[in-house]
C-alpha positions as a Markdown table, in Angstrom:
| # | Residue | x | y | z |
|---|---|---|---|---|
| 1 | Met | 0.0 | 0.0 | 0.0 |
| 2 | Ser | 1.3 | 3.4 | -0.9 |
| 3 | Asp | 2.1 | 6.2 | 1.6 |
| 4 | Gln | -0.8 | 8.1 | 0.0 |
| 5 | Lys | -3.2 | 5.2 | 0.8 |
| 6 | Arg | -1.8 | 4.9 | 4.4 |
| 7 | Leu | -2.7 | 8.6 | 5.0 |
| 8 | Phe | -6.2 | 8.1 | 3.6 |
| 9 | Glu | -5.8 | 11.4 | 1.8 |
| 10 | His | -6.9 | 10.4 | -1.7 |
| 11 | Tyr | -8.5 | 7.0 | -1.5 |
| 12 | Asn | -11.5 | 5.5 | 0.2 |
| 13 | Pro | -10.6 | 2.7 | 2.7 |
| 14 | Leu | -14.1 | 1.4 | 3.2 |
| 15 | Glu | -14.0 | -1.5 | 0.6 |
| 16 | Asp | -10.7 | -2.8 | 2.0 |
| 17 | Arg | -12.1 | -2.8 | 5.6 |
| 18 | Val | -15.6 | -4.2 | 4.9 |
| 19 | Gly | -14.7 | -6.5 | 2.0 |
| 20 | Lys | -15.5 | -6.4 | -1.7 |
| 21 | Ser | -17.8 | -9.4 | -1.4 |
| 22 | Phe | -19.9 | -7.4 | 1.1 |
| 23 | Phe | -20.7 | -4.8 | -1.5 |
| 24 | Glu | -21.2 | -7.3 | -4.3 |
| 25 | Gly | -23.8 | -9.1 | -2.2 |
| 26 | Leu | -25.9 | -6.1 | -1.2 |
| 27 | Pro | -29.6 | -6.3 | -2.1 |
| 28 | Lys | -31.7 | -3.6 | -3.7 |
| 29 | Asp | -34.3 | -3.8 | -1.0 |
| 30 | Pro | -35.3 | -1.1 | 1.5 |
| 31 | Gly | -33.7 | -1.4 | 4.9 |
| 32 | Val | -31.5 | 0.0 | 7.6 |
| 33 | Tyr | -27.7 | 0.0 | 7.8 |
| 34 | Lys | -25.4 | 0.4 | 10.9 |
| 35 | Met | -21.8 | 1.6 | 10.6 |
| 36 | Phe | -19.4 | 0.5 | 13.4 |
| 37 | Gly | -16.0 | 1.8 | 14.6 |
| 38 | Arg | -12.8 | -0.2 | 15.3 |
| 39 | Gln | -14.1 | -1.0 | 18.9 |
| 40 | Lys | -17.5 | -2.2 | 17.5 |
| 41 | Gln | -19.1 | 1.1 | 18.7 |
| 42 | Leu | -22.1 | 2.2 | 16.7 |
| 43 | Leu | -21.2 | 5.3 | 14.7 |
| 44 | Tyr | -24.2 | 5.9 | 12.5 |
| 45 | Val | -27.6 | 4.5 | 11.6 |
| 46 | Gly | -29.2 | 5.2 | 8.2 |
| 47 | Lys | -32.1 | 4.0 | 6.2 |
| 48 | Ala | -32.5 | 3.5 | 2.4 |
| 49 | Lys | -35.1 | 2.7 | -0.1 |
| 50 | Asn | -32.4 | 0.8 | -1.9 |
| 51 | Ile | -29.7 | -0.5 | 0.4 |
| 52 | Arg | -27.3 | -1.3 | -2.4 |
| 53 | Asn | -27.4 | 2.1 | -4.0 |
| 54 | Arg | -27.1 | 3.9 | -0.7 |
| 55 | Leu | -24.1 | 2.0 | 0.6 |
| 56 | Phe | -22.4 | 2.3 | -2.8 |
| 57 | Thr | -22.4 | 6.1 | -2.3 |
| 58 | Tyr | -20.0 | 5.5 | 0.7 |
| 59 | Arg | -17.9 | 3.0 | -1.3 |
| 60 | Arg | -17.5 | 5.4 | -4.2 |
| 61 | Ala | -17.0 | 8.6 | -2.1 |
| 62 | Lys | -13.9 | 10.6 | -3.2 |
| 63 | Met | -12.0 | 12.1 | -0.4 |
| 64 | Glu | -11.5 | 15.4 | -2.3 |
| 65 | Thr | -15.2 | 15.9 | -3.1 |
| 66 | Thr | -17.0 | 14.5 | 0.0 |
| 67 | Ser | -18.2 | 16.5 | 3.0 |
| 68 | Arg | -15.9 | 16.5 | 6.1 |
| 69 | Lys | -18.5 | 14.7 | 8.1 |
| 70 | Met | -18.8 | 11.8 | 5.6 |
| 71 | Ile | -15.0 | 11.6 | 5.3 |
| 72 | Arg | -14.6 | 11.3 | 9.0 |
| 73 | Leu | -17.4 | 8.7 | 9.2 |
| 74 | Ile | -15.8 | 6.6 | 6.4 |
| 75 | Arg | -12.4 | 6.8 | 8.0 |
| 76 | Met | -13.7 | 5.6 | 11.4 |
| 77 | Thr | -15.9 | 2.8 | 9.9 |
| 78 | His | -14.6 | -0.7 | 10.3 |
| 79 | Gly | -17.8 | -2.7 | 9.9 |
| 80 | Ile | -21.3 | -2.4 | 8.4 |
| 81 | Asp | -24.5 | -4.4 | 9.3 |
| 82 | Ile | -27.7 | -4.3 | 7.3 |
| 83 | Glu | -31.3 | -5.2 | 8.2 |
| 84 | Ile | -33.7 | -5.6 | 5.3 |
| 85 | Cys | -37.3 | -4.3 | 5.7 |
| 86 | Glu | -40.5 | -5.0 | 3.9 |
| 87 | Thr | -41.1 | -1.4 | 3.0 |
| 88 | Glu | -39.5 | 2.0 | 3.1 |
| 89 | Lys | -41.9 | 3.1 | 5.8 |
| 90 | Glu | -40.8 | 0.1 | 8.0 |
| 91 | Ala | -37.2 | 1.1 | 7.4 |
| 92 | Leu | -37.8 | 4.7 | 8.5 |
| 93 | Leu | -39.6 | 3.6 | 11.7 |
| 94 | Leu | -36.8 | 1.2 | 12.5 |
| 95 | Glu | -34.2 | 3.9 | 11.9 |
| 96 | Asn | -36.0 | 6.2 | 14.3 |
| 97 | Lys | -36.1 | 3.5 | 17.0 |
| 98 | Leu | -32.4 | 2.6 | 16.6 |
| 99 | Ile | -31.3 | 6.3 | 16.7 |
| 100 | Arg | -33.4 | 7.0 | 19.8 |
| 101 | Thr | -32.2 | 3.9 | 21.6 |
| 102 | His | -28.4 | 4.1 | 20.8 |
| 103 | Arg | -27.9 | 7.8 | 19.9 |
| 104 | Pro | -25.0 | 7.2 | 17.6 |
| 105 | Glu | -22.2 | 9.8 | 17.4 |
| 106 | Phe | -22.8 | 10.8 | 13.7 |
| 107 | Asn | -26.6 | 11.0 | 13.9 |
| 108 | His | -28.1 | 14.3 | 14.9 |
| 109 | Ala | -31.7 | 14.5 | 13.7 |
| 110 | Lys | -34.2 | 12.4 | 15.7 |
| 111 | Lys | -31.6 | 11.7 | 18.3 |
| 112 | Gln | -33.2 | 13.6 | 21.2 |
| 113 | Pro | -37.0 | 13.8 | 21.0 |
| 114 | Asp | -37.0 | 14.7 | 24.7 |
| 115 | Thr | -35.8 | 18.1 | 23.6 |
| 116 | Tyr | -38.9 | 18.8 | 21.5 |
| 117 | Tyr | -40.9 | 21.7 | 22.9 |
| 118 | Phe | -44.3 | 22.0 | 24.5 |
| 119 | Ile | -46.0 | 25.4 | 24.7 |
| 120 | Gly | -48.0 | 26.1 | 27.8 |
| 121 | Ile | -50.3 | 29.0 | 28.5 |
| 122 | Asn | -52.1 | 29.9 | 31.7 |
| 123 | Arg | -54.9 | 32.3 | 31.2 |
| 124 | Lys | -55.6 | 34.4 | 34.2 |
| 125 | Lys | -57.9 | 37.4 | 34.7 |
| 126 | Glu | -55.4 | 40.1 | 33.6 |
| 127 | Val | -52.5 | 38.1 | 32.3 |
| 128 | Leu | -51.4 | 35.3 | 29.9 |
| 129 | Gln | -48.5 | 33.2 | 31.2 |
| 130 | Phe | -46.4 | 31.7 | 28.4 |
| 131 | Ser | -43.9 | 28.9 | 28.8 |
| 132 | Leu | -41.7 | 26.8 | 26.6 |
| 133 | Gln | -40.9 | 23.4 | 28.2 |
| 134 | Met | -39.2 | 20.2 | 27.2 |
| 135 | His | -41.5 | 18.2 | 29.4 |
| 136 | His | -45.3 | 18.1 | 29.6 |
| 137 | Pro | -46.2 | 21.4 | 31.3 |
| 138 | Lys | -48.8 | 21.9 | 34.0 |
| 139 | Ser | -50.7 | 24.6 | 32.2 |
| 140 | Asp | -54.3 | 25.5 | 31.4 |
| 141 | Phe | -53.6 | 25.1 | 27.7 |
| 142 | Ile | -50.9 | 22.8 | 26.3 |
| 143 | Tyr | -49.7 | 22.6 | 22.7 |
| 144 | Gly | -47.1 | 20.3 | 21.0 |
| 145 | Ala | -44.8 | 18.6 | 21.0 |
| 146 | Phe | -43.1 | 20.6 | 18.4 |
| 147 | Lys | -39.7 | 19.9 | 16.9 |
| 148 | Gly | -37.3 | 22.5 | 15.6 |
| 149 | His | -35.5 | 24.4 | 18.4 |
| 150 | Arg | -34.9 | 27.6 | 16.5 |
| 151 | Leu | -38.2 | 27.6 | 14.7 |
| 152 | Val | -40.3 | 27.1 | 17.8 |
| 153 | Arg | -38.4 | 29.7 | 19.9 |
| 154 | Lys | -38.5 | 32.3 | 17.1 |
| 155 | Ala | -42.2 | 31.8 | 16.7 |
| 156 | Met | -42.8 | 32.2 | 20.4 |
| 157 | Gly | -40.7 | 35.4 | 20.4 |
| 158 | Ser | -42.8 | 36.7 | 17.5 |
| 159 | Ile | -46.1 | 36.0 | 19.3 |
| 160 | Leu | -44.9 | 37.8 | 22.5 |
| 161 | Arg | -43.4 | 40.8 | 20.7 |
| 162 | Leu | -46.5 | 41.4 | 18.5 |
| 163 | Leu | -49.0 | 41.0 | 21.3 |
| 164 | Tyr | -47.0 | 43.2 | 23.6 |
| 165 | Met | -46.7 | 46.0 | 20.9 |
| 166 | Leu | -50.4 | 45.9 | 20.1 |
| 167 | Glu | -51.5 | 45.7 | 23.7 |
| 168 | Asn | -49.3 | 48.5 | 24.8 |
| 169 | Asn | -49.7 | 50.6 | 21.6 |
| 170 | Ile | -46.0 | 51.1 | 21.0 |
| 171 | Glu | -44.3 | 51.9 | 17.7 |
| 172 | Ser | -40.6 | 51.5 | 18.6 |
| 173 | Val | -38.4 | 48.5 | 19.3 |
| 174 | Phe | -36.8 | 50.6 | 22.0 |
| 175 | Glu | -40.0 | 50.5 | 24.0 |
| 176 | Leu | -40.0 | 46.7 | 24.1 |
| 177 | Pro | -38.9 | 44.9 | 27.3 |
| 178 | Leu | -35.2 | 43.8 | 26.9 |
| 179 | Gln | -36.3 | 40.1 | 27.2 |
| 180 | Leu | -38.3 | 40.5 | 24.0 |
| 181 | Thr | -35.5 | 42.0 | 21.9 |
| 182 | Lys | -33.0 | 39.1 | 22.5 |
| 183 | Lys | -32.4 | 36.4 | 19.9 |
| 184 | Leu | -33.3 | 33.7 | 22.4 |
| 185 | Thr | -36.9 | 33.9 | 23.4 |
| 186 | Pro | -37.5 | 33.7 | 27.2 |
| 187 | Met | -38.7 | 30.3 | 28.3 |
| 188 | Glu | -41.3 | 32.0 | 30.5 |
| 189 | Tyr | -43.1 | 35.3 | 30.1 |
| 190 | Glu | -46.2 | 37.1 | 31.3 |
| 191 | Leu | -48.3 | 39.4 | 29.1 |
| 192 | Gln | -50.3 | 41.8 | 31.1 |
| 193 | Phe | -53.7 | 43.1 | 29.9 |
| 194 | Lys | -53.5 | 46.9 | 29.9 |
| 195 | Gln | -57.0 | 47.9 | 28.7 |
| 196 | Lys | -60.6 | 47.0 | 29.4 |
| 197 | Asp | -61.2 | 45.8 | 25.8 |
| 198 | Thr | -57.8 | 44.4 | 25.2 |
| 199 | Val | -56.1 | 43.2 | 22.0 |
| 200 | Ile | -55.0 | 40.1 | 23.8 |
| 201 | Thr | -58.6 | 39.2 | 24.8 |
| 202 | Asp | -59.7 | 39.8 | 21.2 |
| 203 | Leu | -57.0 | 37.6 | 19.7 |
| 204 | Trp | -57.0 | 34.8 | 22.2 |
| 205 | Pro | -59.5 | 32.5 | 20.3 |
| 206 | Cys | -57.4 | 33.0 | 17.2 |
| 207 | Leu | -54.1 | 32.3 | 19.0 |
| 208 | His | -55.6 | 29.1 | 20.5 |
| 209 | Asn | -56.6 | 27.8 | 17.1 |
| 210 | Phe | -53.3 | 28.8 | 15.6 |
| 211 | Leu | -51.3 | 26.9 | 18.2 |
| 212 | Leu | -53.6 | 23.9 | 17.7 |
| 213 | Gly | -52.9 | 24.1 | 14.0 |
| 214 | Ile | -56.6 | 24.6 | 13.0 |
| 215 | Asp | -56.3 | 27.8 | 11.0 |
| 216 | Met | -54.1 | 31.0 | 10.4 |
| 217 | Ser | -56.7 | 33.5 | 11.5 |
| 218 | Phe | -54.3 | 34.7 | 14.2 |
| 219 | Ile | -51.8 | 35.8 | 11.6 |
| 220 | Glu | -54.6 | 37.5 | 9.6 |
| 221 | Gln | -55.9 | 39.3 | 12.6 |
| 222 | Leu | -52.4 | 40.5 | 13.6 |
| 223 | Thr | -51.9 | 41.7 | 10.0 |
| 224 | Arg | -55.1 | 43.7 | 10.2 |
| 225 | Tyr | -54.1 | 45.3 | 13.5 |
| 226 | Val | -50.7 | 46.4 | 12.4 |
| 227 | Thr | -52.0 | 47.6 | 9.1 |
| 228 | Asp | -54.8 | 49.7 | 10.8 |
| 229 | Arg | -52.2 | 51.2 | 13.1 |
| 230 | Asp | -49.9 | 51.8 | 10.1 |
| 231 | Leu | -47.1 | 50.0 | 11.9 |
| 232 | Leu | -45.7 | 48.4 | 8.7 |
| 233 | Asn | -44.6 | 51.8 | 7.5 |
| 234 | Ser | -43.0 | 52.7 | 10.9 |
| 235 | Phe | -39.5 | 52.0 | 12.2 |
| 236 | Val | -40.5 | 48.5 | 13.4 |
| 237 | Gly | -42.1 | 47.5 | 10.1 |
| 238 | Ser | -39.4 | 45.2 | 9.0 |
| 239 | Met | -39.3 | 43.5 | 12.4 |
| 240 | Ile | -43.1 | 42.9 | 12.2 |
| 241 | Leu | -42.9 | 41.4 | 8.8 |
| 242 | Asp | -40.1 | 39.1 | 9.9 |
| 243 | Asp | -42.2 | 38.0 | 12.9 |
| 244 | Leu | -45.3 | 37.4 | 10.8 |
| 245 | Asp | -43.2 | 35.3 | 8.4 |
| 246 | Ser | -41.8 | 33.3 | 11.4 |
| 247 | Leu | -45.4 | 32.6 | 12.4 |
| 248 | Lys | -46.3 | 31.3 | 9.0 |
| 249 | Trp | -43.3 | 28.9 | 9.0 |
| 250 | Phe | -44.2 | 27.7 | 12.5 |
| 251 | Phe | -47.8 | 27.1 | 11.5 |
| 252 | Glu | -46.8 | 25.1 | 8.4 |
| 253 | Arg | -44.0 | 23.0 | 9.9 |
| 254 | Cys | -45.3 | 22.6 | 13.5 |
| 255 | Ser | -48.8 | 23.3 | 14.6 |
| 256 | Ser | -50.7 | 22.6 | 11.3 |
| 257 | Arg | -48.6 | 19.5 | 10.7 |
| 258 | Asn | -49.4 | 18.2 | 14.2 |
| 259 | Tyr | -53.1 | 18.9 | 13.6 |
| 260 | Gln | -53.1 | 17.0 | 10.3 |
| 261 | Ile | -51.2 | 14.1 | 11.9 |
| 262 | Ser | -53.7 | 13.8 | 14.7 |
| 263 | Asp | -56.6 | 14.0 | 12.2 |
| 264 | Gln | -55.1 | 11.6 | 9.6 |
| 265 | Leu | -54.0 | 9.0 | 12.1 |
| 266 | Gly | -57.1 | 9.3 | 14.3 |
| 267 | Leu | -55.2 | 10.0 | 17.4 |
| 268 | Gly | -58.1 | 11.7 | 19.2 |
| 269 | Thr | -56.0 | 14.4 | 20.8 |
| 270 | Pro | -54.0 | 17.3 | 19.4 |
| 271 | Leu | -51.2 | 16.6 | 22.0 |
| 272 | Ile | -48.4 | 14.4 | 20.6 |
| 273 | Pro | -45.9 | 12.8 | 22.9 |
| 274 | Gln | -42.3 | 13.7 | 22.2 |
| 275 | Glu | -41.1 | 10.2 | 21.7 |
| 276 | Lys | -44.0 | 9.5 | 19.2 |
| 277 | Leu | -43.6 | 12.6 | 17.0 |
| 278 | Asp | -41.0 | 11.4 | 14.5 |
| 279 | Asp | -42.8 | 8.1 | 14.0 |
| 280 | Tyr | -46.2 | 9.8 | 13.6 |
| 281 | Ile | -44.7 | 12.1 | 11.0 |
| 282 | Ile | -43.5 | 9.1 | 8.9 |
| 283 | Glu | -46.9 | 7.4 | 9.3 |
| 284 | Trp | -48.7 | 10.6 | 8.3 |
| 285 | Val | -46.6 | 11.1 | 5.2 |
| 286 | Phe | -47.2 | 7.5 | 4.0 |
| 287 | Ala | -50.9 | 7.8 | 4.9 |
| 288 | Arg | -51.2 | 10.9 | 2.7 |
| 289 | Lys | -49.4 | 9.1 | -0.2 |
| 290 | Asp | -51.8 | 6.2 | 0.1 |
| 291 | Ala | -54.8 | 8.6 | 0.0 |
| 292 | Met | -53.7 | 10.1 | -3.2 |
């Protein structure tokens, strides 16, 4: 073996380690593959509609054109196991289970469903108490679980900022509480009602339906309020548009998706357990395909 090969700089060591016969015997069925390190530690779990095609992408990967993450995985891999499944859906569900159970080093998505957020709201006489929690909150109203750390926290920040601005009739970002101007949304926050006929009271039914994923009337009502007050043409106009856009993304990728999952799969509740969310997403996707 040349010095070049010893350094693994310009060649792929995977076939030498796993064996040419392993690749030649790979089936074209759906399934799951597990990649192991020198000490038999599980490095990565993946799924494929066609196991042969997927693993050949590792075999043929060129060191000079492949991502650093894949290069590192290939260099550390000393063994591969496969498990054939009846369908692609079965492979996806098995992949989820293995990732949650073993939490391999090179897997990131679906690895920690216990970090998926719940949104809790307590509605008191003159206040709404908001909370973001990674466990089932003890609140009057509970929504979730939602995946997407940045997406969920950004949406919560948008809700709090817009409601605060409208409730307190402010037109400048400098009048916002410091907590609502930071990139990381506070995990807990109270919105006080300032008037007898409040904006928050008016918007509450729409907000409830929005977080349940039923409809987008909350965004429509917010847009009407800020337009009537001519806030889109003010100094905070760009921030408001960004917040409204964040809410649309949250609705499409979180609350509305959860609502559709619950409806399509007949769950009987809008609340989805953290550990079930990834599996339900797969079942929902395939249920939609079957319905077409």
